[in-house]
C-alpha positions, 0 to 999 in steps of 0.5 A, a space after each residue: 886664144 881665138 880658134 877656127 870654126 873647127 876649133 870652136 866646135 871641138 873645144 866646147 863642152 860636149 856630152 861625150 867629153 863629160 862622160 869620159 871625164 866622169 869615167 876617168 874620175 870614177 877610175 881614179 876616185 876608187 871606192 869613193 865614186 860609184 861608177 854607174 855611168 860610162 861604157 866601161 865593160 865589166 872585168 870578167 875574170 875568164 876574159 881577163 885571164 884569157 887576154 893575159 895568157 894571149 899577151 904573155 904568149 905574144 911576149 914570149 914569142 917576140 910578137 908583141 915587141 915586133 907589133 909595137 915596133 912597126 906601123 900597119 897600113 892605113 887599113 889596119 893589120 892585114 892578117 887580122 882583116 883576112 881572119 875576120 873576112 874568113 870568120 864572117 864568110 864561114 858564119 854567114 856566107 857574106 862573101 867578104 874579101 880584105 877589101 871589105 874590112 878596115 880597122 880604126 882606132 875604136 868605134 868613135 874614130 870610125 863614126 867620125 870618118 863615116 859621118 863626115 864622109 856621108 854627111 855635111 856640105 856637098 859642093 857648097 849646094 846641099 848639106 846632107 844629114 845623118 838620120 837616126 830613125 830611133 831616138 834616143 841614140 848614142 851620146 858619142 854621135 852628137 859631136 862627131 861631125 865637123 858640120 853644124 846641124 848634121 843630124 836628124 832624129 825621129 821620135 820612137 813609138 813607146 809601148 808600155 809592157 807588163 812588170 814596169 817595163 817599156 820598149 821603143 820601136 821605129 815609127 815608120 809612119 813618121 820616118 821620111 827619107 828626104 833628099 838631104 839625108 846622106 845615111 841612116 844610122 842605128 845602133 843594135 843593141 841600142 846605146 843607151 837603152 839596150 833596145 834591139 831592133 827587130 829583124 823586121 825593123 832592120 830589113 825595113 830600114 835596109 829597103 828604105 836605104 836602098 830605095 833612096 840610094 843611101 847607106 845603112 850604118 849599123 853600130 854593132 859594138 855590143 852585138 852579135 857575133 862578138 861580144 854578143 851582149 844581146 839577149 833578144 833574137 837578132 839575125 846578123 845583117 850585112 849587104 853591099 849597102 850596109 856599113 857594119 861597125 864592130 869593136 873589141 872594146 866590149 869584148 874586154 879590150 877598151 884600152 886597145 881602141 880597136 874598131 872594125 868596119 865592114 862595108 863595100 870596097 869604095 867606102 873602105 878605100 875612102 876611110 883608109 885614105 882618111 886613116 892615113 891622113 889623120 892617124 897614119 895607121 890604126 893601132 896594132 895591139 888589139 888586132 894582134 891580141 885578138 887574132 888567135 881568137 878570131 882564127 880559131 873562132 874562140 872569140 865566138 865561144 867566149 862571147 856566147 858562153 862567158 860574156 852574154 850570160 854574165 851580162 844577162 845575169 847582171 842586168 836581171 839582178 840590177 832590174 830586180 834591185 831597182 824595182 824593189 827600191 824605187 817606189 814611185 809608180 811613175 818609174 819604168 825601165 826599158 826592156 833589157 835586150 842587150 848592151 850593158 845599160 839600163 835606161 830608166 824613165 821617170 814620168 813627170 820627173 820633178 827636176 830635169 835629168 841633168 839636175 838629177 845627174 848633178 844631184 847624184 854626182 854630189 852623193 858620189 853616184 855617177 850616171 848619165 843624163 838622158 838629155 844627151 842621147 837625142 842628137 838631131 831631135 828638133 821638136 821639144 819633148 818632155 821625155 828627153 828630160 825624164 830619163 837616165 842611163 845606168 851602167 849595171 856592169 860594175 861589181 855587185 857591191 857598187 851597183 847595190 850601193 849606187 841603186 840604193 842612193 838613186 832610189 832614195 833620191 828618186 823616192 824623196 823627189 816624188 814624195 816632196 812633189 806629192 806633199 805640195 
């Protein structure tokens, strides 16, 4: 069947669709699939117990049925928005009102709105782009614009550290804000690498954004104050030129599809109009479940005392396994500063990262090929074919078995190369 230009663009193969298909296959496949790809958070018992109790309370009080039986406005549940404004004002004195916040059907939905509001064709004269100042970046950004050629990215500086680690930093010398830039966008912690941009980097990007009259978008889905899946020093940041995006997914509610956007009222009004046209209103379940946690600040306590230490311990354990079992000196791990991923770099990998993904999938291990994470990077760079993303958040047994298969595969590849 022939489709429109829009239809052709959004029905073709994409990295994010492949990732979600793999994620579903992993869920359906049970023990036969070792799911180290995707972004599904861990099933943390304390969080699941608390969410279950909150849902039971809503059910007992009749609020769950009431929530399911009514639409919210296009901006989202008013009580939840007001509670969030109060929370952030008390934590950081940001002086937010309900006009500064809206709810979306997950972060992916929010970025589709934002990238198409701020990038693309302007009156048929200018095609503005979204700038990613630190490649690699989130796989889900790559296809979130109706325009072609919608993104531009900048290669990072790479610093090799001790103990087989490395770190990306923004290359400000190479970063140029040209007239065709509609917004600057970073994730913090960065998906896929677990990198956390320093406070200095964030302030530098903010200054560049304000100097060039473009907004700075910060994807804070894994960041502080919730779910606080962040292991480095990082000060929360927002001002009237910043669009800060959060989520309840990594707190433990990915199925609720609840994203949160904090921005100036003009941006929020525009996004609410889009929400009304495209979805009538965002879902209500996530906000209703999380409302008591936000009102009492329990969402902060659980993030600090349960979620953060859980993931930090899992990251350390996975790093130790990888470094013990992968023997090639060409192996590096990006310093784990947050999120639920490890970014693995195999210098001079004998096959492409996508071929490695396919090889591992045949062996029952699902990871994500690194080549998907460089949207907007125009120049050829071998590094993009040498990396993979590993989700370390699954049960220890799954991670251990998956790492063992990965290590055997990698060691064999380099041994075969050396034998030639």
